[in-house]
Each structure stands twice: as C-alpha cells, then as structure tokens.
N, C-alpha and C positions, 0 to 999 in steps of 0.2 A: 412738255417736260411738266415732271411730278414731284420734284423735290423743290422742299422750303414753299411752296404754295402758301401755308397759313402764315408767313412775314408778308408785312405790307413794304418792309425794303428790302428784299432778298439779295443776300450778296451775291446773288448768280444772276442775278437779272440783266448782266448784261452779256450771258454766253446764251450761244444758240443752239439749238438740239446737237449742229454737226460738230460746234463745239466740245460738248460732252462727251458726245462718243469719241472724238480725237482725245482727250483726255485719258478716255480709257483705252484706244490703240495705244498711246504712249506707254501708260502703267504696265500692260501686258508686257510690254518690248523690255522695260525694267525687270520686271520678273522673270522672262524668258531669259535675261543674259546672265543674272544670276545661276536661275536652274541648270543653266549650260555649263558654269563653271565650280558649280559644287565639288570638291574633293578632298585630297589628303590633309589641307590646310586647316580644311574646317573639321574633319574626324578628331584630327592634332587639339585644336581647340577645345572641343568639348569635352576631350577627354581628361586632358590638364585641369579644365575646371573642377570637374569631378572629382579629378583624384586629387586636387588642393582644398576644395572643401572636406574630403573625407577624413584627409590628415588635421586639419584646423578642430574639426569636430572631436575625433578620436583625442589628439592631444587638448584640448580645452576639458574635455570632460576627466583627462588622465588628472589635469594640473587640478581641476574641482575636487578632485579625492581629499585635497589635502584644502581644503575651501575654508577650515576655521580660522588660517591666518588670511588676512584682509589681502595682501598682495596677491596672493592665489586666487581670491573670492572674485578680486576685479579681474585680473587678466583671464581668468579660465570662462568667467560671465561674459567679460565683449566679445572671446573668440565665438565661445559659443552661438553667440547673437548674431554675430558675422555668418556663422557657417549656416546658420537656422536661415537666414536673408538669402545667403548664396542658392541653399539646397530649393527654396521655394521659388524665388525668383527668376533665376540667370538658369536653374538646372529644370525641373519641376513642370514648372509653367510652360516651357520652353518646348521638352521633350512631350509633354502633353498634347502639345500644339500638332506633334507630328513632325517636326522641324530636322528634325535628325533621324525620321524613319528611312529614309533613303540609303543611309548606311548598311541597313539591315541587320544591326547588332541586337540581340533581342534584348541584350542588358539594357541596354538606352533607347529602346520604342516605345510609342506611343499607348501601345495596347499592353505592355506590361509594366510600367514603371510605375510605382506606388511613392507616393510622396510624403514629406513629414509634416501632414497636415492633419485636421480632424474630419475634414471631408473628403470621402472615397474618390479616386481618381476618375472612376467611372462615372459618377453622379455630376465630379466636377465636369470633365468635360461635356456632358449634354448640355447643361446649365451656360458653362462659357462659350466652348467652341461652337456650338450647333444654334443658341439661341441668341448671347449677346453679340457674337460677332457676324451674327447674321441678320439681326435686328438693331443695329449701333444707335445707339440714342434715340430710340422713336419710342415715346410715350404710350406705356401699356402696351408693349410688347418686349420691350428690353429691359429686363426686371433689375440687373447692374444698374441704373439709372435710378438712385435712390434705395434699391433693396425692396420696394414695396411698402417703406414704413416714412420716408421723405417727400415731400413737395418739390419739385425740381424745375418747375417750369412755370412761366406766369400764368398760360392758360388752364393751369390746374386751379379748381374751386378753393379757396383758402377756407380753410376752418380752425377753428380755435386749436386743436390736440397739434398743429402745426407748430404751433408756439414752443414745444418742448422738441422739435428735431433738433437743434444742436446738443443739446443733452443726447439725445437717443444717439445722435451720430460719435460722441465722444466716447459713448460704453461701446458702441460695436467696434470702434477703432480696438480698444482696449484689448477686446475679446473676440477679434474681425475672425479668426477662423474657424470659430464657433458658430458668428453670425453666417458665415459662408456655408456651413454644413447647413444650417436649420434653414437658408433662402435655396440650397440643390436641392432640399426636400419638399419645398412649398409648405413648409410647416405651417404656418397661419393658416393659411387657406384649408390644410388636411385638419387640422384641430377643429375647427368649425365645423367640421362635419360629426356627426354622431359615430363612436366609436364602431359600431357595430355597422356602418356602411362605408368604412373607408377600403379603399381598394387593397388588394393582396399586392400589389406594385408596389404601394406605398408603403405598407406594412415592413416588405420585404427590403426596401430601401432603407428606411428607415431602422431597422435590425442590424443591415451593415453599417451604417453611420455609427450606432453607439458601441457596435464593436470595435470599428475604428478608431471611435473615441476611447473606449477603453484601454486599447491596444498604446496609443499614444499618452496617457495620463501614466500608465503603469510601467511607461520606459523611462518618463522624465519625473516621475514623482513617486515611484515605487523602488522601482530598481536600481539606477544609477544613486540616488541617494544611500538606500542600503549598502552599495557598496562604498558609500563614506562614511560608515557606523565605525569601522576601524582607529581611523584616525578623529574621530569625533567629530566629524564633519555632514553630519546627516542634514540637519535643519540650515547650513550655510549652503548647501547643495543642493536642498530643494528649496531653497529662496533663488539659487542662481538660473536653476529650470524655468521657476517662473516667471524670473525675470526677463530672461533672454527670449521665451516665449514670448512677451508682454511688447517686449522691444519688437523683435520680428513682426506681432502684429500691427504696431503703432508706424513701422515704417511703409509697410504692406498697404496699409489702408493711405496713407499718403500719397504713395506712388500713383496707386489705382484713380484717387480724388485729382490728381494733378490730372488723370490720361483724359478723362471727360467730364469735368464738372467746371472748372474755371470759366469766371464770365467771358462772356464772346465764345464759347464754343456753343455750335446749334443743337437744338434739338427737333424733332421732326414727329409729323401727326401720323397715325395708323395709313389714312387714306395718300399720304405723300408718296408711300413706296407700292401704290398700287400698279401694277405694270411697269416697274422698276427696271431699267435697263441695266446692261454691265457696267455702263459708264455713270449712270447714276447712281450705282451702288459705290463704286468708285469716290464718286463727289460727296456722297455723305459719311463717308470714314475720314476723306479729307477733313468736312466742315466741322464733325462730329468728335474731332480728336485735336490733343493738345502736346506736344511735346516739353520734356523738360531740358534745358540747355545746362553742359557740365564739361565736366572730363571723363577720362578712360574711368575714373575710380565711379564717380556718380554713375554711368552708363553700365558697369558691370553689377552694381549696387543694387539698382533697380531691375535688372534682368533684360535691360537696352529698351524697358521698356520706357524709358528717356526717349526714345522713338517711338512714339504711340500714334503717330501718325502713319508711319512707313509700318507698324508692326499690324495696326487694323485694314493698311491695304494688302500688307502680304504676310499673315499670321502664321503660313507654312515656312516660311523662308529662314536660314539659319539665323540666331539672334545677331551673330558677330557681322553679319553683312549688313544691318541697317545703317550703322555709321557710313558705311562706304556709298550708300544710295541716296543716302538723306538729301545731299548736295541735287541729286537731280530731281529728286521730286522737290525741292524747295525749288527748282528753277523751273518747273511745272507750274508752281502753284504762281510763281513771278511773272510767267508768261500768259498767263489766261487771269490776272489781276486778282487773286484769290490771298486770304488771311492765313499765312502761315504760323500757326498758334503756338509761341517757341516762350519761353521766358524761365529763369533758374528757380531752381525746388522751391525756395522760402515764398518768394514770389506767386509761383503756381498755388502752392498750399494756402497762402491768405487769400487768395485772390476765392479758390473752392469754398472754404469757409466764411467767405464774406457772401457769396452767392445763398450757400444753406442759410445763414443768418437772414442774409433780406428776402428769402422765401419761406421763410419760417411768418413771415408778416405778411399783412396784407400788400398789395402790387403798390409801389411805389412808396412803402411809408417810409422806408430811411432815408430816401432821396428827399422826400417833403419834410423832415423833420430838422427843427435847428433847435439852439438854447432857447429862444423866444417861444416858440409854440408846442415845445416838446411837454410840460402838462397838460394843454389841449389837446394833443396827439395820445397820450398815456390814457387821457381819460375817456375818448372815444374807442382806444382799444380795450377798456373795461367793460364799454357798452356794447361790443362785438362780442365778447367772450362771455358775457352775463346776460344780454337781453335776449338771444335766443335767435333762429334763423333768418327770421322777420325781419328784424333789427341788423343784421348784420349784411343781408340782401340791402337794405336801403342805404346804410351808410358806405357799402361796397361801389353800389352806383351812383351816387353821390359823389364819391373817391374819383372816379371813374372818368365822368364827365368835367369834372373840376381836371383833371390830367388832360382830356382830349382838348377842353378852352383854350388852355394854356399851350398845349402845342400847336393850336389853329392860330393863335396870336403871333409865337413865335415865328410862325412860318410869315 
C-alpha cells in the first residue's frame, strides 16, 4: 500500500490491501447504480435550475436599472449575487465536469458551455478536472492546494514569506475569479521566463484569458451600467455589479476552502501515489476531502460541493444525486472505520482559516504559545525572520527536538 506512508500514525493503518480494493469495488457499485438510473428527473432538475438562474439574473439586472433608489439597489444586488453564485457553482462547475453530457444537449454540454467567470472554460477544465481531481491533495502536484502561494502542510519548509499568507488568502478570496484565471495560466511561473522564451501555447492562452476578462468586465462594468444612465443609476449599478462579483468570489472561495483545507483533512506526498490502484485513488479522495453539513439551500448554493467527498469520488455524476448517495458513502466510511469529515459551513470555514494561520507560522507555534510565553515566542519569531537561513534552521531544529521530547514524555 502506498497511500499516506508519510504519516507515522496513518488513518488507514488498520486497513489491509484487500480492504482498500474492496472499498473501490463497493464505490464502483454505488457509481454504476446512479449511472444506470439517470433519466428524465435529472434532466428536468438541471433545466429548471438553469431557467431559474436566468430569470433571477434578468430580473435583478432589470431592477438595478433603477438602483439609484436604495431598495432597488439592495434587492437587485442580492438577486444578482445569488444568480452569479448559482451560475458558477451548481451550473457552470458541474456542467464543465461533464455531469450532464449524457443528455446530449449541446446547450448544456461540457464542450460548449462558457461560464460567467474570468477564466476561459477550456483552461479551467484542464487545471481543475484533469489536474486537481487526478492529484487531489498531493503536495507539489495538486496546485489547488494553496494555489502555489501558501504553505499547506507541516512538511513544507517554513519561510518568513509565509507570515503573509493569511493576507494573501483574503485578497485572493476577494478577487478569486482573477486568481483562478492566473492560476490556470500558471502565470507566476511563466512570468519568470524571459518574454522572448515564453511558449506560443502560453501566449495563446494568455490572449484568450485577457479576451474573456475584457468581455466579462465590459458586460458588468460598461454595458449594464450604461443602460442605467436614463434613470441616473449608472454609478449605483456599477457598484451593484462589483458587489455581486465580490460576494460571488468570497462565497466560492469559502466553499472551495471547506472542501480541502480544514484541519484533519489529509495531504499526500508525491511518492505516495506511485503505482496507485483504483482503490487507493478512491481512498485518497475520501481522506483528502471534507463536507459541509446543511439543508437543501446550502447544498444548492454550494453547487452541491457541500458533498465534496462524494463529488471527488464521482465528479461526473449529476450533482443532484450526491445527497442521495451520501448516506451510502458514509456507511462505507463507518464500515471501514474511517473519518467522514463533515461540519457546518461556519465551522469548516473557521477550521480552514485556522490551518492557514497556523501554517503561516513555524510548526507548533500556535500550540506552544500562551499568555506567559507570548513575548518570548514573538522574540524568537523576530530572530527567525531577521537572522537569516542559518538562524531559522537552528531555531526550527530546537523546536522540533522540544516537541519530539514532549511527545516521548507524554507517551
């Protein structure tokens, strides 16, 4: 077995190779049951959601034509925010996963859908469907894990620059669609390459992304506000569109964080997936994902990514079926004594942010800090950030020895 060998106390240490493969067989059976039963009710569901979203967006934009009046601004902005969230999460994300390709409707097919987002659908499908879902939570392979700008695992070497990752994460949350577009382009890596040496593929993808961004910004910040000029609502409509995009970005970022970042969700080393079997791939999705508990409205507004575990096990199944199969998946967790990570949205968001803050500091820093030793801890942190690599390594080594001694004494 290769999965989770980096952990000294593996959450799957009690499983035999036969158990792992049996888990895969049982999950394949759950998936096939849904595939065999897809039909008219599923098609009605997605068409109804699309129709509702389009009417909500159209109605909200109509109300915002008179957004100079505060009640109209509030109503229109709230409606447009919800419409953008629905289009992004329950419609666009899931259509581009191919969840509805079986209907053979070219209007809602993964190969034709273009979503209300800064990132072109083709580029997003590559970075998300092909890379993230294949290498879920594998440090160094899954770029969704920290988006290349954050420390997300204790085994990653700490550097003073990570002290800023809570701020970076907040800024990324506010402008999430643009962060994803840059991430899809691997912008940071490509900008380090001299301009004349950048590949033609990158140049073409960058051009497509800029074209998409211009189209999105023209729609939200030029055309729609301009239509409001006759009522004197140009600026209020402009502000409403910005607010709706901000709300959508913050919401989407929070949901995504809840899926893979909370405390207790596993990460994996590259070598752990060498020779990975189907059962081990399933197991990695199970342990590397977390759910959001809640009601029907929560599930709809998260694009059913509140069932992140089920989504990562079966990314191409219709999203409306995740609630149906979740009890079967949870029963499988219980059967094999595995942790089914689920909690309400506020708790998962708080847990994810706690992890981001904790890993912005040297290992164990928050756990070892209290009211009495806080000044000493801050002084040590100052030395680590100003004393150069050698000082940082010495202090980190001392911290590791102290924690190991504490663990041995406790045992």
